[in-house]
Every structure is written in C-alpha cells, then in structure tokens.
C-alpha positions in Angstrom: 78.9 85.7 113.0 80.6 82.8 114.9 83.0 80.4 113.2 80.6 77.5 112.9 77.8 79.5 111.3 80.3 81.2 109.0 81.7 77.9 107.8 78.3 76.3 107.4 76.9 79.3 105.4 80.0 79.6 103.3 80.0 75.9 102.3 76.3 76.1 101.4 77.0 79.1 99.2 80.0 77.5 97.5 78.0 74.4 96.9 75.4 76.5 95.1 77.8 78.7 93.2 80.3 77.1 90.9 83.6 78.9 91.1 85.7 75.9 89.8 88.8 76.7 87.8 89.0 75.7 84.2 91.4 73.2 82.6 94.0 75.9 81.8 96.7 75.9 84.5 98.8 78.7 83.0 99.8 81.6 85.2 97.6 83.9 83.2 94.6 81.6 83.9 95.5 81.3 87.6 95.6 85.1 88.0 92.3 85.5 86.1 90.7 82.8 88.2 92.0 84.5 91.4 90.3 87.8 90.4 87.1 85.9 89.5 87.0 84.1 92.9 87.7 87.3 94.9 85.1 89.2 93.0 82.4 86.6 93.5 83.2 86.2 97.2 83.4 90.0 97.7 80.0 90.6 96.0 78.5 87.9 98.1 80.1 89.5 101.3 82.2 86.4 102.3 85.4 88.2 101.4 84.4 91.2 103.6 84.2 89.3 106.9 87.2 89.7 109.2 88.1 93.1 107.8 87.3 96.4 109.4 84.4 98.5 108.2 86.8 101.4 107.4 88.1 99.5 104.4 84.8 98.1 103.2 84.8 95.1 105.6 82.0 93.6 107.7 84.1 93.2 110.9 84.5 90.0 112.9 87.7 88.1 113.9 90.5 87.5 111.4 90.0 83.8 111.8 87.0 84.1 109.5 89.4 85.0 106.7 91.4 81.9 107.6 88.3 79.7 107.2 87.5 81.3 103.9 91.0 80.7 102.5 90.9 77.1 103.8 87.7 76.4 101.9 89.1 78.1 98.7 92.2 75.9 99.0 90.4 72.7 99.8 88.2 73.1 96.8 91.1 74.1 94.4 89.3 77.3 93.6 92.5 79.4 93.5 96.2 78.7 93.9 96.8 79.4 97.7 100.2 81.1 97.2 98.7 83.9 95.2 95.3 83.9 97.0 97.1 84.4 100.3 99.0 87.5 99.3 96.0 89.5 100.4 96.8 88.4 104.0 100.1 90.2 103.9 99.4 93.3 101.9 96.0 94.4 103.1 96.9 94.4 106.9 100.0 96.4 106.0 97.9 99.1 104.3 95.4 99.1 107.1 98.1 99.5 109.8 100.4 102.0 108.0 98.7 103.9 105.2 96.7 107.0 105.9 93.0 106.1 106.6 92.0 107.8 103.4 94.4 105.8 101.3 93.5 102.5 103.0 89.8 103.2 102.5 90.3 103.8 98.8 92.7 101.1 98.0 92.0 98.0 100.2 88.6 97.3 98.7 90.2 97.2 95.2 92.4 94.3 96.4 89.6 92.5 98.4 87.2 92.7 95.4 89.7 91.3 92.9 89.7 94.5 90.9 93.5 94.8 91.4 96.4 92.6 92.1 99.3 94.0 94.2 102.9 92.9 94.8 105.5 93.1 97.5 108.9 94.7 96.6 111.3 93.5 99.3 114.1 91.2 98.0 117.0 92.5 96.0 120.0 90.8 94.3 122.2 90.1 97.3 119.5 91.1 99.8 117.0 88.3 100.1 116.9 86.8 103.5 119.3 89.6 104.6 116.6 92.3 104.2 118.5 94.9 106.2 121.1 95.2 103.4 118.7 96.4 100.8 119.9 99.3 98.6 117.0 100.6 96.5 117.3 104.3 97.2 114.5 106.9 97.8 115.5 110.6 97.8 113.1 113.3 98.8 112.7 116.2 96.3 110.2 118.7 97.4 106.8 117.2 98.0 107.7 113.8 96.4 110.3 111.1 96.5 112.4 109.7 93.7 113.2 105.9 93.7 116.0 104.2 91.9 117.1 100.5 92.3 116.1 96.9 91.6 113.9 94.3 93.2 113.9 90.6 92.4 111.7 87.5 93.2 108.7 89.9 93.2 105.7 87.6 92.9 103.1 88.6 90.2 104.7 92.0 89.5 103.7 91.7 85.9 100.1 91.6 86.9 100.2 94.1 89.8 98.6 97.6 89.8 100.4 98.5 93.1 103.5 97.6 95.1 104.4 97.8 98.8 108.0 98.8 98.4 110.9 99.0 100.8 113.6 101.6 100.1 116.8 102.9 101.6 116.4 106.5 102.9 119.2 106.4 105.5 121.7 104.2 107.3 120.9 100.9 109.0 117.5 99.6 110.1 116.2 103.0 110.8 117.1 104.1 107.3 114.4 101.8 105.6 111.2 103.5 104.4 108.1 101.9 102.8 106.0 103.3 100.0 102.9 102.3 98.1 103.8 102.6 94.5 101.6 102.6 91.4 103.2 100.0 89.0 102.3 102.1 85.9 104.5 104.9 87.1 107.1 106.1 84.5 110.5 104.5 85.1 109.3 101.0 86.2 110.3 98.0 84.2 109.1 94.5 84.9 110.9 91.4 83.6 109.3 88.1 84.5 111.6 85.2 85.6 111.0 81.6 84.5 111.3 79.2 87.4 112.3 75.5 87.2 108.7 74.5 87.5 107.9 76.4 84.3 105.9 79.3 85.6 106.9 83.0 85.4 105.6 83.6 88.9 108.4 85.9 89.9 109.9 89.0 88.3 112.7 91.5 88.4 111.5 95.0 88.8 113.7 98.0 87.9 113.0 101.5 89.3 114.6 104.3 87.3 114.0 107.8 88.8 110.4 106.8 89.7 108.5 109.7 91.2 106.2 108.8 94.2 104.0 111.4 96.0 105.0 111.9 99.7 101.4 110.9 100.8 102.2 107.4 99.4 104.7 106.8 102.2 103.6 104.0 104.6 104.1 105.1 108.2 106.9 107.6 108.7 110.5 107.8 107.3 112.4 105.0 108.8 109.4 102.8 109.6 110.2 100.3 106.8 112.0 97.8 109.0 109.1 97.8 111.6 106.6 97.4 108.7 108.6 94.4 107.4 108.8 92.8 110.8 105.0 93.2 111.3 104.3 91.9 107.8 106.4 88.8 107.8 104.7 87.1 110.8 101.4 87.6 109.0 102.9 85.9 106.0 103.5 82.9 108.3 100.1 82.8 109.9 96.9 82.9 107.9 98.8 82.4 104.7 100.2 79.2 106.1 96.8 78.0 107.2 95.6 78.2 103.6 98.8 76.4 102.4 98.2 73.6 104.9 94.7 73.1 103.6 96.1 72.8 100.1 98.7 70.3 101.2 96.0 68.1 102.9 94.1 68.2 99.6 97.2 66.9 97.8 97.7 64.3 100.4 94.2 63.0 99.9 94.8 62.8 96.2 98.0 60.8 96.8 96.1 58.4 99.0 93.4 57.9 96.3 96.0 57.4 93.6 98.0 54.9 95.5 94.8 53.0 96.3 93.6 52.7 92.7 96.8 52.7 90.5 98.3 49.3 90.2 101.7 50.8 89.3 101.8 52.9 92.5 103.7 51.8 95.6 102.1 51.8 99.0 104.1 52.4 102.2 101.9 52.8 105.3 104.8 53.9 107.4 105.8 56.6 104.9 102.2 57.8 104.4 101.8 57.9 108.2 104.9 60.0 108.5 103.6 62.5 106.0 100.2 62.7 107.8 102.0 63.3 111.1 104.1 66.1 109.6 101.0 67.7 108.2 99.1 67.3 111.4 101.9 68.8 113.4 102.1 72.0 111.3 98.3 72.2 111.3 98.2 72.1 115.1 101.0 74.6 115.3 99.3 76.9 112.8 96.0 76.6 114.7 97.7 77.9 117.8 98.9 80.9 115.8 95.4 81.5 114.5 94.0 81.3 118.0 96.6 83.9 119.1 95.6 86.2 116.3 91.9 85.7 117.2 92.6 86.7 120.8 94.2 89.9 119.6 97.8 88.7 120.3 100.8 90.0 118.5 102.8 87.6 116.3 106.6 87.6 116.5 109.6 85.3 116.1 107.7 82.2 117.2 106.2 82.1 113.7 109.6 81.0 112.5 108.7 77.6 114.0 105.6 77.5 111.8 107.8 78.2 108.7 110.3 75.4 109.5 107.5 72.9 110.1 105.6 73.9 107.0 108.6 73.6 104.7 109.5 70.2 106.2 106.0 68.9 105.7 105.6 70.2 102.2 108.9 68.7 101.0 108.1 65.4 102.8 104.8 65.2 101.1 106.1 65.6 97.6 109.2 63.4 98.2 106.7 60.7 99.1 104.8 61.4 95.9 108.0 60.8 94.0 108.7 57.6 95.9 105.2 56.0 95.6 104.2 57.1 92.1 107.2 55.9 90.0 108.0 58.1 87.1 105.3 60.7 87.7 107.8 63.3 88.6 110.7 62.4 86.4 108.9 61.1 83.2 105.4 62.5 83.2 104.2 66.0 82.4 101.7 66.0 85.3 100.6 68.5 88.0 102.6 66.4 90.4 105.8 67.3 88.6 105.3 71.1 88.8 104.3 70.9 92.4 107.3 68.7 93.3 109.6 71.2 91.7 107.9 74.1 93.4 108.2 72.4 96.8 112.0 72.5 96.5 111.8 76.2 97.2 109.8 75.7 100.4 112.9 76.0 102.5 113.8 79.3 100.7 110.8 81.5 100.1 109.5 83.6 103.0 112.9 83.3 104.7 115.3 80.5 104.3 115.3 77.5 106.7 118.8 78.6 108.0 117.6 82.1 108.8 114.5 80.7 110.5 116.5 78.3 112.7 118.8 81.2 113.6 115.8 83.2 114.7 114.5 80.3 116.8 117.9 79.8 118.4 118.7 83.4 119.2 115.3 85.0 119.8 113.3 82.1 121.3 115.9 79.9 122.9 118.3 82.7 123.8 121.3 80.6 122.6 123.3 83.7 121.5 125.2 84.3 118.3 127.3 81.2 118.5 
C-alpha cells in the first residue's frame, strides 16, 4: 500500500471509529487509552503495516508507521511520548532477539496486550551511558542481575524490560537482556515529576534470574544495541511528537484569536511556526532516509536539538501570550509547559547532542 492510499484509508477508518480519549488525564487513564488504541488499530490491521510478517506485521515501509503515529497524535488519541515507545523497543527485538522470541513477543506489544519499558539510565549514568554499573553474572544456563535503573518510563505498567547490564569492562562489556518485570527480585518505585505525573520510576534488581535465551544479541552487544536504538528514538518518535506540537500550536492560535485576555504577537507566533517547520523538514529527511533503507547515525542529534528548541519555544510563547495560564491556572497548558522543561534533557541532553554534532559530524575534535 502506498503512503497516500494508506493515509486516506486510515483517516476514513478513524472518522468512522471513535477512539477519543475520555476526560480523565491521569497516567492510569493514559496507559489504558494507549492499550485501547493499539488494540483497535491492530485488530483493524493498521498497526500491522510497516512491520515484518515474521512478527505479525503486514510489511510495507516503516514510513507507514510514521503516518499512523502522526494521525494518532494529531487527533489526541494517545499521548505521543508513550505511544512512540513502540518505535524504539519493537525494532530492537526484531534486530537482536532470537526469531522465535521476537515472533512471540512483538505482537503482544503491537496489539496493546503488553506495555514494555527501557532500562538504560542509572543514578550517575544518564547521558554517560557507558558508565552503567548494573551487573549481570552468568551462572550455568542463566544470568543473575543486580543493580538499579532510574528514569525508566512506565516501569510500573510494564510486563517486559529491554535492559542494559555490565558483563565486562568498557563498551564491549555491556550486554542487553529482555527481562520479565514480574521476575522475583524486581522492585519498582514510581517517581513524581514536577508536572505531577509518575511517568518515570526507579527499578531495583536484586539477584534477578534471567534465562540465557533472553539475551539480546551476544555478550558485549549492548553498546551496539543502544547505538542502534537511540537514532530510532530520534526518528519516527520525533515525527509523532512534532505532529503533537503542531496540534498544540493550532490550539494556541485559536485561543489567542478568541480570548480577549490573550496577547497576540505575530512575530513571536511566526517564530514558533518557523521552529516547528524547521524540525518537521529535518525529521521528514530522516523519515525519507529510513524509507530508502538508510541507516541512522549521529546526524539524528541535529533532530534532537531542533525538536527540544521548538518545543520549549512553543510553550514559552504559551506562557507569554496567555497570561496566568501557566502560573495561576490548573490547566493542561501548565502540565505541558512543565514537561517541556525536560525537552533538553530526556533522550540525551542538549549538551551531549551538541558534542556529538561537533565531534562526529563537524570533526571539530575533543576541544
């Protein structure tokens, strides 16, 4: 199916099938809505396009998944951050799990039957992923994992975790596992963020036993898996996020046009639109590269810097043009403004991304 036919058919189906979220915006409700949307889209086959047949997909280019996520975000059917996690975790399983494990597990994620999480960051090892210390020791035909992860999104809802561990020294001593979150020895403690949602969690692993066949790739492949995963985090996931930000920009325009208390600054609104258009054009180039079978690399750090800049610019403008809506009102704008403060941190800090651009793209060296 080509892109135009896919989008036309999808829009007609969404118009005929009401998947709108309810009035409850709690995290529990968001996760429940996410599962509902995925299940409905999977049962109607839309969620299966762009994924290989070996994992229950219907084939076609990955760009079809980007179109699907764009429509979901534009219609506010699911929060794009948690919807887009599928674009990070499923490709990792397809590329590095055994064919049997991928065939069994990926349809559970696509269909909304399960939520998964990603255990990468640790206290003191966030952007500096190579310094992680959660340890995995081989004991016979299984591995025993001990350590702590933090900032693990939706861990309290997750049935599985793609987990990075230390099995040796340096980059070649990092190994990935696919861990069942109900395994004995796992403790999850949600973390309340400043925008009032327990989206993240600390996860403790105390002598957690993991079968050897749950290793992703080979011993020492963890760093390579992470480097393959992170560009995907900054490609299709970003396309979904951009659609969401455009939706919020349209809402800002509508509110400034109809609310007498709102300010109106054409220059500022134009600057926000330009920032959004710039990242959309950049992200489109990334999507086209994926569609052509290209491999993503450090150039996606440019996407990350542009997205964070545009997101914060948008919500700074909301604060400036809607007086008091951030500081004084308990509105969705307030929570989104607070969340946007983390845009230069999550997925790799702005400082780290600029270092990558300088060293790996511009060859400016360590200085």
